[in-house]
C-alpha positions, 0 to 999 in steps of 0.5 A: 744695614746702613751705619750711622754716620758720625757728624762729629768726627766729620766736623772734627776732620774738616776742622783739622784739614783747614788748620793744616791748610792754613799752617801750610800757607803760613809756612810758605809765606814765612819762607818767602824771604829765602826767595829774595835774591840781590845782585851786586855790581861790582859783584865783589865790592872793594872799600869805599866804593859805589855798588848798584844793587838789583833785586831778583825775586821770582815769586812776585811781580816786583814792578807792581810792589812797593820796594823799600831799601834800608842801610843799617836800618835807616830808609834810603829809597822807597817806591813802586818798582824800585828795583835798583839802589845804589850805595857806598861800601864802608872801609875794609872789615866794616859791615853794611846791613842792607835790608830789602822789603818788598810789599805786594798784594800777592805775598804781602810784605816780606824782607831780608837782610844782607851783609856787605863786607868789603874785600880785596884780592890782588893776583901776581904772576911770575914764570920761570923764564930766563932774563939776564942779570940786572934786567929790570923788566918782567920775565915773560911766559913762553911755550911749556913754561911754568907759571906761578900765580900768588893771590894777595888778599886784603880781608879784615874782620869787623874788629880790625884783624887782618886775616893771613892769606893762609887761613882763607879757602881758595878755588882756582879755575883754568878757563873756567874749570875748577882745579880740585888739586890746586883749590883748598884751604890755605892755597893762596898760590897756584902753579901750571903749565902755561898756554900753548903758542899764540894762545891764552888762559884765564885763571880765576880764584875765589877766596873766602873765610871759612864761614863764607862771610867774606869773599872775593873773586878775581881773574887774570889772563896769562898770555904766551909770548915767543922768546926773543934774542937781544944783542949787546956790544961787549966793549973791551973797556966798559964791558957789556953795554946793555944801555943799547940794544943792537937789535934797533941800531946800526953799527958803525965801527970806525976805530976798532978791527973787531966788534964783539957781540953778546946775545941774550936768549930772553924768556927761555923757560928753565933755561940751561945753556947746555940745551941751547943751539946757536946758529950764527949767520953773516950775510947768510954765510954760516959762522960756526963755533960760537954760542952766545958770543961772536967776534966780527973782524974787519978784513983787509978790504971789508967795508960796507954794511952786513947782516948778522942774524942768529937762531936759537933753539932749545933742543929739549922743548919743541916750539921753543925757538926764535931768531933775530938779526942786526945790521953791521957797518964797517966804514 
């Protein structure tokens, strides 16, 4: 026997179906602003800097849509397909409210506001290699040297308070690979063994507040250099003449019967004099018994030009060696 069809239940079911379907479409439309993204150039702007913003919307054809750009609620640019917009950031700690509104036949009108807060991040590096006392230059990274990088952020809140470096979160990377141990809250310095000979490392860090409202990212390239030998004359009256590098000058000695030379091994990592081997040569003949000082004496018939060379090697560090020479002219 056929059951009697209940038309009221069918009507109610169809009504619920349409209501649920409408709610589903409405929720999708409301969530559209989450699909609006922007790209900044530069990616991490500083204070009072012109930056270009471009839209990234994958749910509609923005080339046919009406696009409006607002800065702090004021319309600055509007038109069909206006995907790019340039504006100037404010001072450190001052927020720019950038609103992007897109009106298209596919999605209707959608908008999203982005907060742009300028910040600054500098990276400073140093290494443990040797330079002589009072040397004004920078110690360079050489093979197996330890390099330390310090992040110096300039992050200011909207109330004008500067955030301390140890109150930020840092993510350090070496050649694109994140260092889990080196990253974290308050870790504004990062140490690592520098690159091998003739190579380089790209070190980057992203610093951000805990809530992520202020952040910046910078990178630095650390190169590997060869150590050097610098020769100086050790004058008996004036001392070591560091104003003249004998590496670049020929020596002319008209009065003294001897010449004292001091050699400095620049940029040897964790320099320990006991680990350094010195080998001196005069006209390719070995001159033994000397370390970083050598005395060259005039003989009875010694005249003319002579080649003086030195080879230095670290006995505990493979590939850490160098050599240099200069010309000595007795008249």
